[in-house]
C-alpha positions as CSV (number, residue, x, y, z in Angstrom):
1,M,194.0,-95.9,-62.2
2,S,191.4,-93.7,-60.7
3,R,191.6,-89.8,-61.2
4,W,189.9,-89.6,-57.8
5,L,192.8,-91.1,-55.8
6,G,194.4,-89.3,-53.2
7,I,191.7,-86.2,-53.4
8,D,190.1,-87.0,-50.2
9,E,193.7,-87.4,-48.6
10,F,195.0,-84.3,-50.3
11,I,192.1,-82.2,-49.1
12,A,192.2,-83.2,-45.3
13,V,196.1,-82.4,-45.5
14,G,195.1,-78.8,-47.3
15,E,192.6,-78.0,-44.8
16,E,194.5,-79.2,-41.6
17,G,197.9,-78.5,-42.8
18,S,199.4,-81.4,-41.2
19,F,199.6,-84.8,-42.2
20,T,199.1,-86.1,-38.4
21,R,195.9,-84.2,-38.1
22,A,194.4,-85.4,-41.6
23,S,195.2,-88.9,-40.8
24,V,193.1,-88.7,-37.5
25,V,190.5,-87.0,-39.7
26,L,190.3,-89.9,-42.2
27,G,190.9,-92.3,-39.7
28,V,194.0,-94.0,-41.7
29,S,197.5,-93.8,-41.1
30,V,200.1,-91.1,-42.0
31,A,201.8,-93.4,-44.2
32,H,198.9,-93.9,-46.1
33,I,198.0,-90.0,-46.4
34,S,201.7,-89.2,-47.7
35,R,201.6,-92.0,-50.1
36,Q,198.3,-91.2,-51.7
37,V,199.2,-87.1,-52.1
38,T,202.9,-88.1,-53.6
39,Q,201.1,-90.5,-56.2
40,L,198.3,-87.7,-56.7
41,E,201.5,-84.9,-57.3
42,Q,203.1,-87.4,-59.7
43,R,199.8,-88.1,-61.9
44,L,199.0,-84.1,-62.1
45,N,203.0,-83.7,-62.7
46,T,202.8,-80.9,-59.9
47,Q,203.7,-80.3,-56.5
48,L,200.8,-79.5,-54.3
49,L,202.2,-79.1,-51.0
50,T,205.6,-78.0,-49.6
51,R,206.8,-80.1,-46.4
52,T,209.2,-79.2,-43.9
53,T,209.9,-80.7,-40.5
54,R,207.4,-78.3,-38.7
55,K,204.8,-78.1,-41.1
56,V,203.2,-78.6,-44.5
57,V,202.3,-75.6,-46.5
58,L,199.7,-75.3,-49.8
59,T,201.8,-74.3,-52.9
60,K,199.8,-71.8,-55.3
61,E,198.9,-74.6,-57.5
62,G,197.9,-76.4,-54.5
63,E,195.6,-73.6,-53.3
64,A,194.1,-73.6,-56.7
65,F,193.4,-77.2,-56.3
66,L,192.1,-77.1,-53.1
67,H,189.6,-74.9,-53.8
68,Q,188.3,-76.8,-57.1
69,T,188.5,-80.4,-55.5
70,K,186.6,-79.3,-52.7
71,H,183.5,-78.2,-55.2
72,L,183.8,-81.9,-56.5
73,Q,183.7,-83.4,-53.1
74,H,180.8,-81.1,-52.3
75,A,179.1,-82.1,-55.3
76,M,180.2,-86.0,-54.4
77,D,178.8,-85.4,-51.1
78,D,175.3,-84.1,-52.4
79,A,175.0,-87.0,-54.9
80,T,175.5,-89.4,-51.9
81,A,173.1,-87.7,-49.9
82,L,170.5,-87.5,-52.7
83,L,170.8,-91.4,-53.4
84,A,170.4,-92.0,-49.5
85,E,167.2,-89.8,-49.4
86,Q,166.1,-92.0,-52.5
87,Q,166.9,-95.3,-51.0
88,S,164.9,-94.3,-48.0
89,T,162.0,-92.9,-49.1
90,P,159.8,-95.3,-51.7
91,K,159.4,-93.0,-54.9
92,G,159.2,-93.9,-58.7
93,K,157.2,-96.5,-60.4
94,I,156.5,-100.2,-59.5
95,K,154.9,-102.3,-62.0
96,L,153.2,-105.3,-60.0
97,T,150.9,-108.2,-60.9
98,A,148.4,-110.3,-58.8
99,P,145.7,-113.0,-59.2
100,V,142.3,-111.0,-60.3
101,M,140.1,-112.1,-57.3
102,Y,142.7,-111.7,-54.4
103,G,144.5,-108.5,-56.1
104,E,141.1,-106.8,-56.4
105,T,139.9,-107.9,-52.7
106,F,143.4,-107.6,-51.1
107,V,146.0,-106.6,-52.8
108,M,144.7,-103.2,-54.3
109,P,143.6,-102.1,-51.0
110,A,146.7,-102.5,-49.4
111,V,148.5,-101.1,-52.4
112,H,146.1,-97.8,-51.9
113,T,146.9,-97.8,-48.6
114,F,151.0,-97.6,-49.6
115,M,150.4,-95.1,-52.0
116,Q,148.5,-92.5,-49.7
117,Q,151.6,-92.5,-47.5
118,Y,154.1,-92.1,-50.5
119,P,152.5,-89.5,-53.0
120,D,155.7,-89.8,-55.2
121,L,155.5,-93.3,-55.8
122,E,153.5,-94.6,-59.3
123,V,152.0,-98.1,-59.4
124,V,151.1,-100.1,-62.4
125,M,149.3,-103.2,-61.7
126,S,148.2,-106.2,-64.0
127,L,145.4,-108.5,-62.3
128,S,145.7,-111.5,-64.3
129,N,145.1,-115.3,-63.5
130,E,147.7,-116.2,-65.7
131,Q,151.2,-116.3,-64.3
132,E,153.1,-113.6,-66.0
133,N,156.7,-113.7,-66.9
134,L,158.6,-111.0,-64.7
135,L,161.7,-110.6,-66.6
136,E,160.0,-110.4,-69.8
137,G,157.1,-108.0,-68.6
138,G,159.4,-105.7,-66.6
139,F,157.6,-106.6,-63.5
140,D,159.1,-105.7,-60.2
141,L,156.7,-107.9,-58.1
142,A,154.0,-110.5,-58.4
143,I,152.0,-112.1,-55.8
144,R,151.4,-115.7,-56.2
145,L,149.2,-118.1,-54.4
146,G,150.2,-121.3,-53.3
147,H,152.9,-123.9,-54.0
148,L,155.8,-121.8,-56.0
149,K,157.6,-123.6,-58.8
150,D,161.6,-123.8,-58.8
151,S,162.8,-120.8,-60.7
152,S,165.6,-118.1,-60.1
153,L,163.2,-115.6,-58.7
154,K,163.1,-114.5,-55.2
155,A,160.0,-114.8,-52.5
156,R,159.3,-113.4,-49.4
157,R,155.9,-115.3,-47.5
158,L,153.4,-112.2,-47.1
159,S,150.3,-114.4,-45.5
160,A,148.7,-117.9,-46.0
161,R,145.5,-119.2,-47.3
162,H,143.6,-121.7,-45.8
163,F,141.3,-124.5,-47.6
164,V,138.3,-125.0,-45.9
165,I,135.4,-127.8,-47.1
166,C,132.1,-126.8,-46.2
167,C,128.4,-126.6,-46.8
168,S,125.4,-125.3,-46.0
169,K,122.9,-126.7,-43.0
170,A,120.0,-127.2,-45.4
171,Y,122.3,-129.7,-47.4
172,L,123.3,-131.6,-44.4
173,E,119.7,-131.9,-43.3
174,R,118.6,-133.1,-46.8
175,F,121.7,-135.4,-47.1
176,G,123.4,-136.0,-44.0
177,E,126.9,-135.4,-43.2
178,P,130.0,-137.4,-44.5
179,H,132.5,-138.0,-41.7
180,T,135.2,-139.9,-44.1
181,L,137.1,-138.6,-47.1
182,A,135.5,-141.9,-49.0
183,E,131.9,-140.8,-48.1
184,L,132.2,-138.0,-50.5
185,Q,131.9,-140.3,-53.4
186,Q,127.9,-140.2,-52.2
187,H,127.5,-136.6,-52.3
188,Q,127.4,-133.6,-54.6
189,C,130.6,-131.7,-54.8
190,L,131.0,-128.3,-56.2
191,V,133.7,-128.4,-58.7
192,G,135.9,-125.4,-59.6
193,N,139.1,-125.2,-61.9
194,S,140.0,-129.1,-61.0
195,S,138.1,-132.0,-60.4
196,Y,140.6,-132.7,-57.4
197,W,140.9,-131.6,-54.0
198,R,143.8,-131.7,-51.9
199,V,143.1,-132.8,-48.3
200,C,145.1,-134.3,-45.4
201,E,144.8,-137.7,-44.4
202,Q,146.4,-139.3,-41.4
203,G,148.9,-136.4,-41.6
204,R,149.6,-136.4,-45.2
205,D,148.5,-134.4,-47.7
206,K,147.0,-135.9,-50.9
207,H,144.4,-135.4,-53.8
208,I,141.1,-137.3,-54.3
209,K,139.1,-136.9,-57.2
210,I,135.6,-135.5,-56.4
211,A,132.5,-134.9,-58.8
212,G,129.1,-133.0,-59.0
213,R,126.7,-131.8,-61.3
214,L,128.1,-128.1,-61.1
215,Q,131.5,-127.1,-62.6
216,C,132.5,-123.3,-62.3
217,N,135.8,-121.4,-62.4
218,S,134.5,-118.7,-60.1
219,G,135.1,-118.9,-56.2
220,W,132.4,-116.3,-55.5
221,A,130.0,-118.5,-57.6
222,L,130.5,-121.7,-56.0
223,A,130.5,-120.3,-52.6
224,D,127.0,-119.0,-53.5
225,A,125.8,-122.6,-55.0
226,A,127.1,-124.0,-51.6
227,K,125.1,-121.8,-49.8
228,K,122.0,-122.6,-51.5
229,G,122.6,-126.1,-50.6
230,L,123.5,-127.5,-53.9
231,G,126.8,-129.2,-52.8
232,I,129.7,-129.3,-50.8
233,V,132.5,-127.0,-51.7
234,Q,136.0,-126.6,-51.1
235,L,137.5,-123.0,-50.9
236,P,140.3,-120.8,-49.7
237,N,139.4,-119.4,-46.7
238,Y,138.9,-115.5,-48.1
239,Y,135.8,-116.7,-50.1
240,I,134.0,-117.9,-47.3
241,E,135.0,-116.3,-44.0
242,K,131.9,-114.0,-43.4
243,D,129.5,-116.9,-44.3
244,L,131.3,-119.2,-42.2
245,A,131.1,-116.7,-39.2
246,E,127.4,-115.9,-40.0
247,G,126.7,-119.5,-40.0
248,N,125.3,-119.6,-43.8
249,L,128.1,-122.4,-44.5
250,V,129.6,-124.9,-41.9
251,P,132.8,-126.5,-41.7
252,I,132.8,-130.5,-42.1
253,L,135.7,-133.0,-42.4
254,T,137.7,-130.8,-40.5
255,N,140.7,-133.1,-39.4
256,N,141.1,-133.6,-43.3
257,Q,141.8,-130.0,-44.0
258,P,145.2,-129.6,-45.9
259,K,147.9,-127.6,-44.6
260,P,147.9,-124.0,-45.4
261,E,149.7,-122.5,-48.5
262,G,151.6,-119.5,-48.6
263,V,150.7,-116.1,-50.4
264,W,154.1,-115.1,-51.6
265,G,155.6,-111.8,-53.1
266,V,158.1,-112.7,-55.8
267,Y,160.5,-110.8,-57.6
268,P,163.7,-111.0,-59.8
269,P,166.9,-112.2,-58.0
270,R,168.6,-108.6,-58.1
271,Q,171.5,-107.9,-55.7
272,F,169.8,-104.9,-54.2
273,V,165.7,-104.8,-53.9
274,A,164.8,-101.6,-54.6
275,T,163.6,-99.2,-52.0
276,N,160.0,-99.0,-53.0
277,V,159.7,-102.7,-53.7
278,K,161.1,-103.7,-50.4
279,A,158.8,-101.0,-48.6
280,L,155.6,-102.3,-50.4
281,L,156.8,-106.0,-49.9
282,D,156.6,-105.1,-45.7
283,H,153.4,-103.2,-46.1
284,L,151.8,-105.9,-47.7
285,V,153.2,-108.8,-44.9
286,A,151.1,-105.9,-42.3
287,A,148.3,-105.8,-44.6
288,L,147.6,-109.3,-45.7
289,S,148.1,-110.8,-42.1
290,L,145.1,-109.1,-41.2
291,A,143.5,-109.9,-44.4
């Protein structure tokens, strides 16, 4: 049995001098108050209150016990208030990971702004294109792009990325514009990490094989090659938004662009998400939706 049982009830009776008024203060029945105080006295083997039909009076032992237990109650109130403050204000360390390019360009600037708001926050970021194991690496949060593999981890959608098929005007003037996916077989396609592109045909996403004389695992390099007329490229929107806006690249096969993919904040399946992690997720939703 907890040694704390009956303490709050005893303090209320001792301060109010009445079981009835104590029941009002605590919002419980008089019977509950009486039962808890009686059980407390039995555990202590000490009479704390003298009960009469008219009033309740503290015994000498009860007065001393009331004085000490009020200190305990105040300490508990202070501890509870401190915990509430910590839960309401992001502080402490957050360890997170993100893909290199997306992390450098979008995530870290948002994290820096977040850290400006909360000076007691410490961040450890690991930028890697390898999917880190959150539990083994002790990560609080991971930024993942695209389709999530089934796992026990929890995830929150932060933003979306759109894949665009595009090329330069110079390329179109020289080789013509493909109007069907099948026509891509007669064109130079710039190959990234995979020789397959995800496209949409008749409302359904599918993968098609592409080929060309340049293959590179850098989105920036492929965007530069496309601007220089070396071929057609498919890239996430954040690599090419500026070039599309300035006309350096033009979108093609727009009816075959695949459905957007998610940008996710993934975190371990704890019962309670830490205040600093939850606040960072909220901040990233606002920041990345504008990216």
